N, C-alpha and C positions, 0 to 999 in steps of 0.2 A: 504493500499500499504505500510507503514511503516514496517508492518509484512512481506511481502514477503521482502522486501529490508533487513529487518534482517536476515531471514531465508537463504537469497544469502549470505549475508558476512560472516556469521557464518559458512556455508557448504564450502565456497571456503577458508576461512584462516586457518581452521584445514586441508583443502585437500593440500593445499600450502607446508605446512611443512612436511607434509608425502610424497608429489611428490619429493621434494628437495633431501631428503633422498634417494628414489629410484633413484634420477637422478646419485648421487653418487655412488652407487652400482653398476649399469649401466655402469658407466663410468670406474670403477673398474673393472669390468670383461671382459673392452675390446672393447665395444659397441663405435662408433664413438662420441664423444659428440654432433655433429651437429644434428644426427640421433635421438640419444638419447632425446634431444631436442625438436626436431619437435613432435615426439611421445608423449611426456608430455605435450606440447602446447596442442594437439589434444585432450587428456584426459582434461584437465584442460576447454578447450571451452565446451566438452560436460557437463562437472560438472556445470558449471556456468549456461548452459541452461536448464539441468534439475532441478537444485535448482532454477531457477527462476520460471520455470512453475511451480512447485511444491507450492512455496511461494507465487505466484499469487492464485495459486487454494485454497490455505487455508485463503487466504484473501477474496476472492471473495465468497466461499461456506464455511461461517461458520458453525461448527456444529449447531445444532438446538438448543441446550442446551444454548449457550450464546444468542440466539435471543429470550429465553422466557421472559426475563427481560424487553425487550426493549417495550417501548411506542407505538411502530409502530406495534407489534405483537396483540394488544388488540383490 
């Protein structure tokens, strides 16, 4: 589960920086700030959901190469 949390935090952190720049550009072009923030909030929610699912899949379904050395596989 720690791996899932780390994946979510890494994806969310990097994407937040990108979305801030994107928001500034949208506002500079003339898009209403309220609408632009709402769109970016939806994008951020979707990113968080997808990265959480992928992180959990990685944590639950580890690659078979990492299971070979475990005593439980003997």
